[in-house]
C-alpha positions in Angstrom: -41.7 -19.0 -8.7 -43.3 -15.7 -7.7 -41.3 -12.9 -6.0 -43.5 -12.9 -2.9 -42.3 -16.5 -2.1 -38.6 -15.9 -2.6 -36.6 -16.5 0.6 -34.7 -13.6 2.3 -31.2 -13.2 0.8 -31.9 -15.3 -2.3 -31.1 -13.7 -5.6 -33.3 -14.3 -8.6 -33.9 -12.9 -12.1 -37.2 -11.5 -13.2 -38.7 -13.5 -16.0 -42.1 -11.9 -16.4 -44.1 -9.0 -15.0 -47.9 -9.5 -14.7 -50.7 -7.3 -13.6 -52.8 -5.1 -15.8 -53.0 -1.4 -16.6 -51.5 1.1 -14.2 -50.1 -1.6 -11.8 -48.0 -3.2 -14.6 -46.8 0.2 -15.8 -45.9 1.2 -12.2 -43.9 -2.0 -11.6 -42.0 -1.5 -14.9 -41.3 2.1 -14.1 -39.8 1.1 -10.8 -37.2 -1.0 -12.7 -38.8 -4.4 -12.2 -38.4 -5.5 -15.8 -37.5 -8.9 -17.2 -33.9 -10.1 -17.0 -33.2 -7.8 -14.0 -31.6 -9.3 -10.9 -33.5 -8.9 -7.7 -32.9 -9.9 -4.1 -35.1 -9.9 -1.0 -33.3 -7.9 1.7 -35.8 -7.7 4.5 -39.4 -8.5 5.3 -41.5 -6.3 7.7 -42.4 -7.8 11.1 -45.9 -8.6 10.0 -44.8 -9.9 6.6 -45.7 -7.0 4.4 -44.0 -5.0 2.7 -40.9 -6.6 1.3 -37.6 -4.7 0.9 -35.9 -5.6 -2.4 -32.5 -4.8 -3.8 -32.9 -3.9 -7.5 -30.3 -2.2 -9.7 -28.3 -1.1 -6.7 -31.2 0.6 -4.8 -33.7 -0.5 -2.1 -37.3 -0.8 -3.1 -40.3 -1.5 -0.8 -43.0 -3.5 -2.4 -46.3 -4.9 -1.1 -46.7 -8.7 -1.2 -49.9 -8.2 -3.2 -47.8 -6.5 -5.9 -44.9 -8.9 -5.7 -47.3 -11.8 -6.6 -47.5 -10.3 -10.1 -43.7 -10.8 -10.7 -42.3 -14.2 -11.9 -38.7 -14.9 -11.0 -36.2 -17.6 -11.6 -33.7 -18.4 -8.8 -30.0 -18.0 -9.6 -27.8 -20.9 -8.9 
């Protein structure tokens, strides 16, 4: 499943970070690395950006960038 399709409030674990070049480096620098827990907190009224909870801090991420992150839903 991709991060942009994760429902609000659902927790998941990042399994892979895609993208190329500067985009991939930027995602990794923001703490979006494999085996990290992530949860969708809010979605903007028009659906973009997403507010995530990662490592105890809030992070806003565009849906376009969230499509590059593979996650696995936690039971």
